[in-house]
Residue, then its C-alpha position, 0 to 999 in steps of 0.5 A: m740946889r745948895n752949893t756945897a760942891s767945894k767943901t765935904q759935907t757930912v750927911y750921917t754920923p753914927d751919933m745921929w742914929p738915935d735921933l733918925v730913928e725917933t723922928g722918922r727921919r731914918e726913912e728919908l735917908c734910906q730913900w736918899l741912898h736908894a735914889n743915890g744906888i746905894d742899898p741901905d741894908d748894906v750900910p753899917i749904922n756905925a759909919e759915916i756917910s758924907i759928900e765930897p767935891t772932885k776935881p776939876k769938873g765939880a762933881q761930887l761924891i758920896r763916900y760910905t761904907v758897906y758890908l761885903r757879902d760873899t757868893n751866897g749874899r751874906k755878910y761874912c767876917g773879915p779874917a783879920t778883924d773878925d768882925a763883918a767884913q767892910e770896905e769904903r766906897t764912893v758913888p756919883l751924887l746924883v739926887q741931893p740929901p734931905r735938907w735936914t742934914e745941913a744942920 
């Protein structure tokens, strides 16, 4: 297992999207998100995903952005931006990301 517990590791940036689609790595990324309790359908492709250390125990968190949904499960526009409402979240890292994210 990789030891990245002391620094932030970028797993995904929006400029990676074309390569993920072209190489088939998108499915690997989606599987990894699912394994960590994140629904890939709620994660915008234009938002970064990273793994960050926490203190003092050295655990790691995944920091990501999600689309917000109303009580009917539909995405909605935020009143301040008139764009899809989003918020940043964190979850504990349960499964390490695919190896290609190290590059």
